[in-house]
C-alpha positions as CSV (number, residue, x, y, z in Angstrom):
1,M,0.3,0.3,-0.5
2,A,0.9,3.0,-0.5
3,T,2.7,5.9,1.8
4,V,1.1,9.7,2.1
5,A,3.9,10.7,1.6
6,E,4.0,8.7,-2.4
7,L,0.1,9.5,-2.8
8,K,0.7,13.0,-2.6
9,A,4.0,12.9,-4.6
10,V,1.8,10.8,-7.1
11,L,-1.2,13.9,-7.3
12,K,1.3,17.3,-7.6
13,D,3.2,15.1,-10.9
14,T,0.2,14.5,-12.6
15,L,-1.4,17.9,-11.6
16,E,1.7,19.4,-13.0
17,K,1.5,17.5,-16.2
18,K,-1.4,19.1,-16.8
19,G,-0.6,22.0,-16.1
20,V,-3.3,22.3,-13.8
21,L,-0.4,23.2,-10.8
22,G,1.2,26.4,-12.9
23,H,-2.3,27.3,-13.8
24,L,-3.8,27.3,-10.2
25,K,-0.4,29.1,-9.1
26,A,0.1,31.6,-11.4
27,R,-3.9,32.2,-10.8
28,I,-3.8,33.0,-7.1
29,R,-0.5,34.4,-7.5
30,A,-3.2,37.6,-9.3
31,E,-5.3,37.6,-6.8
32,V,-2.2,37.7,-4.0
33,F,-1.6,40.8,-6.8
34,N,-5.0,42.0,-7.1
35,A,-5.9,42.0,-2.9
36,L,-2.4,44.4,-2.6
37,D,-3.1,46.4,-4.8
38,D,-4.7,49.8,-3.4
39,D,-8.3,50.0,-3.9
40,C,-7.3,54.2,-3.2
41,E,-5.3,54.9,-5.9
42,P,-6.9,53.8,-9.7
43,R,-5.4,52.0,-12.6
44,P,-5.4,54.6,-15.6
45,S,-7.2,54.6,-18.8
46,L,-6.3,52.0,-20.9
47,S,-5.4,54.1,-23.5
48,H,-5.3,52.3,-27.8
49,E,-1.6,53.0,-27.9
50,N,-1.9,50.6,-24.3
51,L,-4.4,48.2,-25.2
52,L,-2.7,48.1,-28.6
53,I,1.0,47.5,-27.2
54,N,-0.5,44.8,-24.3
55,E,-1.9,43.0,-27.5
56,L,1.1,42.5,-29.1
57,I,2.3,40.6,-25.4
58,R,-0.7,38.6,-24.6
59,E,-0.2,37.0,-28.4
60,Y,3.8,36.2,-27.8
61,L,3.1,35.4,-24.5
62,E,1.1,32.4,-26.1
63,F,2.5,32.3,-29.0
64,N,5.2,30.0,-26.0
65,K,2.4,28.5,-24.7
66,Y,3.0,31.6,-21.5
67,K,-1.0,31.2,-20.3
68,Y,-0.6,32.3,-16.8
69,T,2.7,34.1,-17.2
70,A,-0.4,36.1,-20.5
71,S,-3.7,35.5,-17.8
72,V,-1.8,37.2,-14.8
73,L,-0.6,40.5,-17.2
74,I,-4.8,40.2,-17.9
75,A,-5.5,40.7,-14.9
76,E,-3.0,43.3,-13.9
77,S,-3.2,45.9,-17.5
78,G,-7.3,45.5,-17.4
79,Q,-6.9,44.2,-21.3
80,P,-10.5,42.8,-22.7
81,V,-10.2,39.4,-21.3
82,V,-11.3,38.2,-25.5
83,P,-8.1,39.2,-27.9
84,L,-8.4,41.0,-30.0
85,D,-8.9,41.0,-34.1
86,R,-5.8,40.0,-35.6
87,Q,-7.0,41.8,-38.3
88,F,-7.9,44.2,-37.0
89,L,-4.6,44.3,-34.5
90,I,-3.0,44.5,-37.7
91,R,-4.5,47.2,-39.2
92,E,-4.1,49.6,-37.0
93,L,0.0,48.5,-37.0
94,N,0.9,48.8,-40.4
95,A,1.5,45.3,-40.9
96,F,1.7,42.7,-42.9
97,E,1.0,39.2,-41.9
98,E,2.6,36.4,-43.6
99,S,0.2,34.2,-44.5
100,K,2.5,30.2,-45.1
101,D,2.4,30.6,-40.9
102,N,-0.3,33.6,-40.3
103,R,3.2,35.5,-38.6
104,M,2.7,39.0,-38.2
């Protein structure tokens, strides 16, 4: 029969492999930041430029599979949860998309 320590180790390993543990850590981190955030001092409104910059950062983070970091960025910056339309972003930045791999 397995010991409690062995069961804990297997459970932790399973949660890490499924990405659940990392997600929980990121969520806890974001909630701690929210709890420490001073409500008396309001955040500046999200300017159009910062909205675009944050969206580029989010795209970079998601492209590199940094989904937990992206979730913290969204929580702290006030960026909309739903990503901006890619074609809108391309038009706003006067960028072009390479057709073979959908990169800007």
